[in-house]
PAMAR-335219 format. One record per residue (C-alpha): residue number from 1; x, z, y. Coordinates in pm, 1 decimal, padded with zeros to 6 digits. Layout:
// PAMAR-335219
+-----+----------+----------+----------+
!  nr !       xx !       zz !       yy !
+-----+----------+----------+----------+
! NUM !        X !        Z !        Y !
...
+-----+----------+----------+----------+
END
This chain:
// PAMAR-335219
+-----+----------+----------+----------+
!  nr !       xx !       zz !       yy !
+-----+----------+----------+----------+
!   1 !  01814.4 ! -00104.2 !  00673.1 !
!   2 !  01445.5 ! -00113.2 !  00746.2 !
!   3 !  01223.2 ! -00413.9 !  00693.3 !
!   4 !  01092.1 ! -00564.0 !  01013.2 !
!   5 !  00729.0 ! -00676.6 !  01017.7 !
!   6 !  00682.3 ! -01019.3 !  01173.0 !
!   7 !  00367.4 ! -01105.2 !  00976.0 !
!   8 !  00169.6 ! -01138.2 !  01301.6 !
!   9 !  00348.1 ! -01470.4 !  01350.0 !
!  10 !  00206.8 ! -01612.6 !  01026.9 !
!  11 !  00392.2 ! -01783.8 !  00744.7 !
!  12 !  00639.8 ! -01972.5 !  00963.6 !
!  13 !  00754.8 ! -01760.8 !  01260.8 !
!  14 !  00970.5 ! -01930.0 !  01525.9 !
!  15 !  01346.8 ! -01911.7 !  01485.5 !
!  16 !  01392.4 ! -01672.9 !  01778.4 !
!  17 !  01149.7 ! -01423.9 !  01619.6 !
!  18 !  01344.4 ! -01435.9 !  01292.2 !
!  19 !  01668.3 ! -01384.2 !  01486.3 !
!  20 !  01512.1 ! -01090.1 !  01672.8 !
!  21 !  01394.5 ! -00936.6 !  01345.7 !
!  22 !  01745.8 ! -00969.9 !  01200.2 !
!  23 !  01896.0 ! -00798.3 !  01505.8 !
!  24 !  01645.0 ! -00512.3 !  01471.6 !
!  25 !  01721.1 ! -00484.3 !  01101.1 !
!  26 !  02097.2 ! -00486.9 !  01157.4 !
!  27 !  02086.9 ! -00241.1 !  01450.6 !
!  28 !  01838.2 ! -00008.8 !  01278.8 !
!  29 !  01574.7 !  00018.8 !  01551.8 !
!  30 !  01390.2 ! -00171.0 !  01822.6 !
!  31 !  01563.8 !  00036.7 !  02089.8 !
!  32 !  01911.5 ! -00039.6 !  01954.2 !
!  33 !  01827.3 ! -00410.0 !  01926.2 !
!  34 !  01696.8 ! -00408.3 !  02283.3 !
!  35 !  02023.2 ! -00254.1 !  02406.5 !
!  36 !  02222.9 ! -00513.7 !  02214.2 !
!  37 !  02014.2 ! -00800.5 !  02355.5 !
!  38 !  01995.3 ! -00640.3 !  02700.8 !
!  39 !  01616.6 ! -00660.0 !  02710.8 !
!  40 !  01339.5 ! -00401.6 !  02732.7 !
!  41 !  01251.2 ! -00209.2 !  02415.9 !
!  42 !  00881.2 ! -00277.0 !  02474.4 !
!  43 !  00957.7 ! -00648.9 !  02481.0 !
!  44 !  01110.2 ! -00623.0 !  02134.5 !
!  45 !  00801.1 ! -00448.1 !  01998.9 !
!  46 !  00552.5 ! -00686.3 !  02156.7 !
!  47 !  00749.4 ! -00995.1 !  02055.8 !
!  48 !  00766.4 ! -00883.1 !  01693.9 !
!  49 !  00390.9 ! -00812.6 !  01698.0 !
!  50 !  00316.0 ! -01152.0 !  01860.7 !
!  51 !  00157.8 ! -00969.7 !  02154.9 !
!  52 !  00409.8 ! -01045.8 !  02427.9 !
!  53 !  00198.6 ! -01072.5 !  02744.1 !
!  54 !  00419.7 ! -01309.0 !  02944.0 !
!  55 !  00563.9 ! -01653.0 !  02884.5 !
!  56 !  00801.6 ! -01627.4 !  02587.3 !
!  57 !  01041.2 ! -01907.9 !  02685.4 !
!  58 !  01275.1 ! -01675.7 !  02876.3 !
!  59 !  01286.0 ! -01428.6 !  02586.8 !
!  60 !  01341.6 ! -01711.6 !  02342.2 !
!  61 !  01632.9 ! -01836.3 !  02551.8 !
!  62 !  01782.9 ! -01486.0 !  02580.8 !
!  63 !  01757.1 ! -01419.6 !  02207.7 !
!  64 !  01891.2 ! -01760.0 !  02103.1 !
!  65 !  02179.0 ! -01734.6 !  02350.9 !
!  66 !  02268.0 ! -01399.7 !  02195.9 !
!  67 !  02248.6 ! -01554.5 !  01848.4 !
!  68 !  02500.0 ! -01820.0 !  01948.9 !
!  69 !  02752.0 ! -01559.6 !  02060.8 !
!  70 !  03067.2 ! -01484.7 !  01867.4 !
!  71 !  03185.1 ! -01124.7 !  01842.0 !
!  72 !  03547.9 ! -01143.8 !  01953.2 !
!  73 !  03753.8 ! -00833.8 !  01864.0 !
!  74 !  03940.0 ! -00859.9 !  02196.1 !
!  75 !  03683.5 ! -00992.1 !  02447.8 !
!  76 !  03357.0 ! -00876.4 !  02290.1 !
!  77 !  03058.7 ! -01114.3 !  02274.5 !
!  78 !  03156.4 ! -01463.9 !  02389.0 !
!  79 !  03008.1 ! -01809.9 !  02348.4 !
!  80 !  03132.1 ! -02047.3 !  02083.2 !
!  81 !  03279.8 ! -02261.7 !  02359.8 !
!  82 !  03476.7 ! -01965.5 !  02502.7 !
!  83 !  03594.0 ! -01884.9 !  02150.7 !
!  84 !  03731.6 ! -02235.0 !  02105.5 !
!  85 !  03899.1 ! -02227.2 !  02447.9 !
!  86 !  04072.9 ! -01897.5 !  02369.1 !
!  87 !  04174.5 ! -02023.2 !  02026.0 !
!  88 !  04338.1 ! -02333.3 !  02175.4 !
!  89 !  04543.4 ! -02149.0 !  02438.2 !
!  90 !  04918.4 ! -02136.1 !  02373.2 !
!  91 !  05108.2 ! -01819.7 !  02293.7 !
!  92 !  05222.0 ! -01627.3 !  02603.4 !
!  93 !  05469.2 ! -01354.3 !  02515.4 !
!  94 !  05477.0 ! -01198.0 !  02861.7 !
!  95 !  05112.8 ! -01084.4 !  02863.8 !
!  96 !  05014.9 ! -00807.5 !  02617.5 !
!  97 !  04646.8 ! -00902.0 !  02623.7 !
!  98 !  04724.7 ! -01268.4 !  02551.4 !
!  99 !  04945.0 ! -01156.7 !  02261.3 !
! 100 !  04653.6 ! -00955.4 !  02119.4 !
! 101 !  04413.7 ! -01246.2 !  02174.9 !
! 102 !  04650.0 ! -01498.0 !  02018.0 !
! 103 !  04697.2 ! -01284.7 !  01706.7 !
! 104 !  04324.5 ! -01215.0 !  01675.7 !
! 105 !  04242.8 ! -01585.4 !  01708.2 !
! 106 !  04498.7 ! -01683.2 !  01442.6 !
! 107 !  04332.8 ! -01458.1 !  01182.2 !
! 108 !  03969.0 ! -01498.4 !  01294.0 !
! 109 !  03720.4 ! -01626.2 !  01032.0 !
! 110 !  03573.5 ! -01856.4 !  01302.6 !
! 111 !  03907.8 ! -02034.5 !  01333.6 !
! 112 !  03918.7 ! -02346.8 !  01113.9 !
! 113 !  04301.9 ! -02323.5 !  01113.0 !
! 114 !  04298.9 ! -01952.9 !  01025.2 !
! 115 !  04600.9 ! -01782.4 !  00874.1 !
! 116 !  04560.0 ! -01482.1 !  00646.5 !
! 117 !  04872.7 ! -01317.4 !  00788.4 !
! 118 !  04868.6 ! -01339.0 !  01171.1 !
! 119 !  05243.6 ! -01260.2 !  01186.7 !
! 120 !  05350.4 ! -01581.3 !  01016.8 !
+-----+----------+----------+----------+
END
């Protein structure tokens, strides 16, 4: 994983810039991070370099919203609230997708009542 230079922001960069840098580091490139965040690749570069020409509030909101997402193995990226809602739904044996979701939720590390063996 490559180091991401955010030194243009000084000694204490904003949280959203640190989150952006971590996404770039994890994904391996600005382009991959941009795809993951669903923003323009040039925006990633200019934000990291503290040269973003427009108002940064929208980008900050987009990046922080992404950071608050949970990667669900069944539904993909969802909010923490959606995660809790899915986790609290009862078992429904007549719907294959609900069965998958129920089992995934039972063994998910985000679940405070997690079971190691989802077939218990």
